[in-house]
C-alpha positions in Angstrom: 0.0 0.0 0.0 1.2 3.5 -0.7 2.6 5.4 2.2 0.7 8.6 2.8 3.0 11.5 3.5 0.8 14.5 4.3 -2.6 16.1 3.9 -3.8 19.6 4.6 -7.3 20.1 6.0 -8.2 22.6 3.3 -10.8 21.3 0.9 -8.9 22.6 -2.0 -5.5 21.1 -1.3 -4.0 17.7 -2.2 -3.2 14.5 -0.5 0.2 13.1 -1.6 1.5 9.6 -1.1 4.5 7.9 -2.6 5.7 4.6 -3.9 9.3 3.9 -3.0 11.6 1.2 -1.8 9.2 0.3 1.0 6.8 -0.9 -1.7 9.6 -2.7 -3.6 10.5 0.1 -6.1 13.8 -1.0 -7.7 15.3 2.5 -7.7 14.3 5.8 -6.1 15.1 7.8 -9.3 11.9 7.4 -11.5 12.5 8.7 -15.0 9.1 8.0 -16.5 5.6 6.9 -15.6 2.7 5.3 -17.5 -0.7 3.7 -16.9 -1.5 0.9 -19.2 -4.9 -0.1 -20.8 -5.9 -2.2 -17.8 -5.0 0.4 -15.2 -1.7 -0.8 -13.9 1.0 1.8 -13.2 4.5 1.3 -14.7 7.6 3.2 -13.5 10.8 3.4 -15.5 13.9 3.9 -13.4 17.7 3.7 -13.5 17.4 0.1 -12.5 14.6 -1.5 -14.6 10.9 -1.3 -15.0 8.4 -1.6 -12.1 4.8 -2.6 -12.4 2.6 -1.5 -9.5 -1.0 -2.8 -9.0 -1.6 -1.0 -5.8 -0.5 -3.8 -3.5 2.5 -5.5 -5.0 5.5 -4.5 -7.2 6.8 -6.5 -10.1 10.3 -5.6 -11.3 11.8 -6.3 -14.7 15.5 -5.9 -15.4 18.0 -6.7 -18.1 19.7 -10.1 -17.7 22.2 -11.1 -20.3 22.2 -14.7 -19.2 18.5 -15.0 -20.2 16.6 -14.1 -23.4 13.5 -12.0 -23.6 14.6 -9.5 -20.9 15.2 -5.8 -21.2 18.0 -4.5 -23.4 19.1 -2.2 -20.6 18.1 -1.1 -17.2 18.0 2.6 -17.8 14.4 3.3 -18.9 13.7 6.5 -20.8 10.0 6.0 -21.7 7.0 3.6 -21.5 4.0 3.7 -23.8 1.2 1.6 -25.1 1.8 -0.7 -28.0 -0.8 -2.8 -29.9 -2.1 -6.3 -28.9 -1.6 -6.0 -25.1 2.1 -4.9 -25.3 4.1 -2.0 -24.2 6.9 0.0 -25.8 9.8 0.3 -23.3 12.6 2.6 -24.5 15.9 1.8 -22.9 19.4 3.2 -23.2 20.1 0.4 -25.7 17.1 0.1 -27.9 13.3 -0.2 -27.9 11.7 -3.3 -26.4 8.3 -4.6 -27.2 7.1 -6.0 -23.9 4.1 -8.5 -23.6 1.8 -7.6 -20.8 0.5 -11.1 -20.8 3.7 -13.1 -21.0 5.6 -10.6 -18.9 8.6 -10.7 -21.1 10.2 -8.9 -24.0 9.0 -10.3 -27.3 10.9 -8.1 -29.8 13.8 -5.7 -29.8 14.4 -2.8 -32.1 17.6 -0.7 -32.3 18.0 2.7 -33.9 21.2 4.6 -34.3 21.6 7.8 -32.4 18.8 9.5 -30.5 15.2 8.3 -31.0 11.8 9.0 -29.4 8.8 6.6 -29.4 5.3 8.1 -29.5 2.1 6.2 -29.4 -1.6 6.5 -28.4 -3.8 4.2 -26.2 -4.7 2.1 -29.3 -1.0 1.4 -29.8 -0.6 3.4 -33.1 3.1 4.1 -32.9 5.6 6.4 -34.5 9.3 6.8 -33.9 11.4 9.9 -34.7 15.0 9.2 -35.2 18.1 10.9 -36.6 17.6 9.3 -40.0 13.8 9.7 -40.4 10.3 9.1 -39.2 9.0 5.5 -38.8 5.7 3.9 -38.0 5.0 0.5 -36.6 3.2 -1.8 -39.1 1.3 -4.4 -37.1 0.8 -6.5 -40.2 4.6 -6.9 -40.8 5.4 -6.4 -37.1 8.2 -4.1 -37.8 9.0 -0.4 -38.1 8.8 1.2 -41.6 10.4 4.5 -42.5 8.1 6.9 -44.2 10.3 10.0 -44.4 14.0 10.8 -44.1 15.1 13.2 -41.4 14.0 16.8 -41.9 14.0 17.8 -38.2 16.5 18.0 -35.4 15.7 14.8 -33.4 17.1 16.0 -30.1 14.1 18.3 -29.6 11.4 15.7 -30.4 10.9 14.1 -27.0 8.3 16.7 -26.2 7.7 18.4 -29.5 5.8 15.4 -31.0 2.9 13.2 -29.9 0.3 10.8 -31.3 -3.4 11.8 -31.2 -6.3 9.5 -30.6 -6.9 9.0 -34.3 -3.3 7.8 -34.8 -2.0 11.0 -36.4 1.5 12.3 -35.5 1.7 16.0 -34.6 5.2 17.5 -34.8 6.1 21.1 -33.9 9.4 22.1 -35.6 11.6 24.1 -33.2 11.7 27.9 -33.4 8.5 28.2 -35.3 4.7 28.3 -34.6 4.1 25.7 -37.3 2.7 22.2 -37.0 3.4 19.1 -39.2 0.6 16.6 -39.3 1.4 13.0 -40.4 -1.4 10.5 -40.9 -1.8 7.0 -42.3 -4.9 5.3 -43.7 -3.9 2.1 -41.9 -1.4 0.7 -39.5 -2.4 -2.9 -39.9 -2.1 -3.7 -43.6 0.6 -4.5 -46.1 3.0 -1.6 -46.4 2.3 -1.2 -50.1 -1.3 -0.3 -49.3 -0.4 2.2 -46.6 -0.9 5.9 -47.7 0.9 8.7 -45.9 -0.5 12.2 -45.8 1.6 15.2 -44.6 0.3 18.7 -44.1 2.0 21.9 -42.7 -0.1 24.5 -41.0 0.4 27.6 -38.9 -0.6 26.9 -35.4 0.6 29.9 -33.3 1.7 33.4 -34.2 4.9 33.1 -32.2 7.6 30.4 -31.9 6.7 27.6 -29.6 9.4 26.8 -27.0 7.8 23.9 -24.9 5.0 21.5 -25.4 3.5 19.1 -22.8 0.8 16.7 -24.1 -1.4 14.3 -22.2 -4.8 12.7 -22.9 -6.0 14.9 -25.8 -4.9 18.2 -24.2 -1.6 19.9 -24.4 -0.1 23.0 -22.8 2.5 25.0 -24.6 4.8 27.9 -23.9 5.8 30.4 -26.6 9.0 32.5 -27.0 7.5 35.2 -24.8 6.8 32.6 -22.1 3.1 32.9 -22.5 1.3 29.7 -21.4 -1.6 28.3 -23.4 -3.8 25.2 -23.2 -5.2 23.5 -26.3 -8.0 21.0 -26.4 -7.6 18.9 -29.6 -11.2 17.6 -29.7 -12.7 21.0 -29.3 -10.0 22.8 -31.3 -9.9 25.5 -28.6 -6.9 27.5 -27.4 -7.0 29.2 -24.0 -4.5 31.7 -22.8 -3.5 31.1 -19.1 -0.7 33.6 -18.1 2.9 34.6 -18.6 5.5 32.4 -16.9 8.5 34.6 -17.1 8.6 35.3 -13.3 8.1 31.6 -12.5 10.9 30.5 -14.8 13.2 33.1 -13.3 12.3 32.0 -9.8 12.1 28.2 -10.2 14.1 27.3 -13.3 13.6 24.6 -15.9 10.1 23.3 -16.5 9.7 19.5 -16.8 5.9 19.2 -17.1 2.7 21.2 -17.2 -0.8 19.5 -16.9 -4.3 20.6 -16.1 -5.4 19.0 -12.8 -9.0 19.5 -11.6 -9.5 23.3 -11.7 -5.8 24.1 -11.5 -2.7 24.0 -13.8 0.2 22.1 -12.3 3.8 22.9 -13.2 6.8 20.8 -12.4 10.3 22.2 -12.2 13.4 20.2 -12.5 15.0 21.3 -9.3 12.4 23.3 -7.5 9.3 21.1 -7.1 5.7 21.6 -7.9 3.5 24.7 -8.0 -0.1 25.2 -9.1 -1.8 28.0 -10.9 -5.2 28.4 -9.3 -8.1 29.1 -11.6 -10.2 30.5 -8.8 -7.5 33.2 -8.2 -6.8 34.2 -11.8 -3.9 31.6 -12.1 -2.1 33.0 -9.1 0.9 30.7 -8.2 0.8 28.6 -5.1 3.5 26.2 -3.9 2.5 22.6 -3.7 5.9 21.0 -2.8 9.3 22.6 -3.2 11.3 19.7 -1.7 11.3 17.4 -4.8 13.4 17.2 -8.0 11.2 16.2 -10.9 11.9 14.3 -14.2 8.3 14.4 -15.3 4.6 14.6 -14.3 1.8 12.4 -15.5 -2.0 12.6 -15.1 -3.2 9.1 -15.5 -6.5 8.9 -17.5 -8.5 6.5 -15.4 -8.8 8.2 -12.0 -7.2 11.5 -12.9 -4.5 11.1 -10.3 -1.3 13.1 -10.7 1.9 11.1 -10.6 5.4 12.7 -10.2 8.6 11.0 -11.5 11.0 12.2 -8.9 14.8 12.1 -8.6 15.3 10.3 -5.3 11.8 10.1 -3.8 10.3 7.4 -6.0 6.9 7.9 -7.6 4.8 10.5 -5.8 1.0 10.5 -6.2 -1.3 13.5 -5.7 -5.1 13.5 -5.3 -7.7 16.1 -4.2 -8.9 15.5 -0.7 -12.5 14.8 -1.7 -11.7 13.1 -5.0 -10.2 10.0 -3.3 -13.6 8.7 -2.3 -15.3 9.9 -5.5 -12.7 8.1 -7.8 -14.4 4.7 -7.3 -15.5 2.8 -10.4 -18.9 1.4 -9.7 -19.1 -0.6 -12.9 -16.0 -2.6 -11.8 -17.4 -3.7 -8.4 -19.1 -7.0 -7.6 -22.9 -7.2 -6.8 -21.9 -9.1 -3.7 -20.3 -5.9 -2.4 -23.7 -4.3 -2.1 -24.4 -6.5 0.9 -21.4 -5.0 2.6 -22.4 -1.4 2.0 -24.7 -0.4 4.9 -25.9 2.9 6.2 -25.1 3.7 9.8 -26.6 7.0 10.7 -24.7 7.4 13.9 -21.2 6.5 12.8 -21.5 7.2 9.1 -19.2 4.3 8.3 -19.0 2.7 4.9 -17.3 -0.7 4.5 -16.3 -1.6 1.0 -13.8 -3.6 -1.2 -11.7 -1.4 -3.4 -9.9 -1.7 -6.6 -10.1 1.2 -9.1 -13.6 2.7 -8.8 -15.5 5.7 -10.0 -18.6 7.1 -8.3 -20.2 10.6 -8.0 -20.1 10.9 -4.2 -19.7 8.8 -1.1 -23.5 9.2 -0.6 -24.1 7.2 -3.8 -22.4 4.2 -2.1 -24.7 4.4 0.9 -28.1 5.1 -0.9 -27.8 3.2 -4.1 -25.7 0.2 -3.2 -23.4 -1.5 -5.7 -24.5 -3.1 -9.0 -23.5 -4.3 -12.4 -20.5 -6.6 -12.2 -18.8 -6.1 -15.6 -15.6 -7.8 -14.7 -15.6 -11.2 -13.0 -11.8 -11.6 -13.1 -10.8 -8.7 -10.8 -9.4 -11.1 -8.2 -9.3 -10.6 -4.5 -9.1 -7.1 -3.2 -8.5 -5.5 0.1 -11.2 -4.3 2.5 -11.1 -0.8 3.8 -13.2 1.2 6.2 -14.1 4.8 5.5 -15.2 7.0 8.4 -17.0 10.0 6.8 -16.8 12.0 10.0 -13.1 12.5 9.3 -13.1 12.4 5.5 -11.7 9.7 3.2 -8.4 8.1 4.2 -5.3 9.3 2.5 -4.2 6.0 1.1 -7.5 4.8 -0.3 -6.4 4.4 -4.0 -4.9 1.7 -6.1 -5.9 -1.4 -4.1 -4.5 -3.8 -6.6 -5.8 -6.3 -9.1 -4.7 -9.9 -8.6 -5.9 -11.5 -11.9 -6.3 -9.7 -15.2 -7.5 -11.2 -18.5 -5.4 -10.2 -21.5 -5.7 -10.5 -25.2 -3.4 -12.9 -27.0 0.0 -11.5 -27.7 1.4 -11.0 -31.1 4.4 -12.9 -32.3 7.5 -10.7 -32.0 10.4 -10.6 -34.4 
């Protein structure tokens, strides 16, 4: 279980807990984080990959005495691949990792720097020093579609894959955008058609881009911060960040989080820009060095990849009890949910849930078991008189059904 570190009584502040060596994390320096399609958290460190289900940690490392292990223990990125696999970018190549078999099923090596970008469907592109590639699921290999036209060293954050599989690339020192799209990822390469378009996106040069879950924040050359919603095609001005950069230094991540905008700084921790106070800055935690920040899409929790403190999780005080997924709970659980007017205690079994309010649990009970294979989960007690407990998230899944894996090369 995650160790809760602190909570402030204010309704508008955050709980934060961390996953570190006490939960079995292989290294306290977490370089990247990712939540897969079944809800498990993956942490890439300087010493292998860690899979966290809320109760137990599974560690994967390179082992030259065995096949089908990681190419290297330094993990730069983790992202979704097709057919129940993950892309794990190591210091010595890209590994295709089977979530079902729990092993590497294919390895791909690219010369020089390279960056893997994919969406939740596993549509995958790689930007390298010699060109742009996509992963063809029919041939199970990467196919180059364009020779290099961009400096690859800036493409870690200046490119991403949208929900429809398109690759968005923002060339450095411009306000332009390059859109790459394919008609299919899963057919013979001779039938694949590539479309490329160049458009003006912003009136000034874009310096930094931070994309997650269909929304990205970007900072232009004047250090003005904007937020762009891809589905709505809407751009919103937030505020100028010049004073913050001067005060806190290099930015490593920007994400919207509930009503706020969270900004992570390499050496000076987290701050939030409060919407209710016209994006006035407020310190969340100065005592943390940050490699990246990630808002996971299922419960909306905020994860911090830290240098020395493991993986740190943030949640709103009253969002912990409301982030319970009713449609993942067993009908048998309804017999355990009882209303006690005097003590206001709810007893429930938790995995990853999602309800509107704690009152819904009391009045409506629990229905609709959509997943029989959730496995055994831990029982917790919530005393509403003191608010939800700090560590009441990610109470692990013991068994998970997976789709068959594809044959690696």
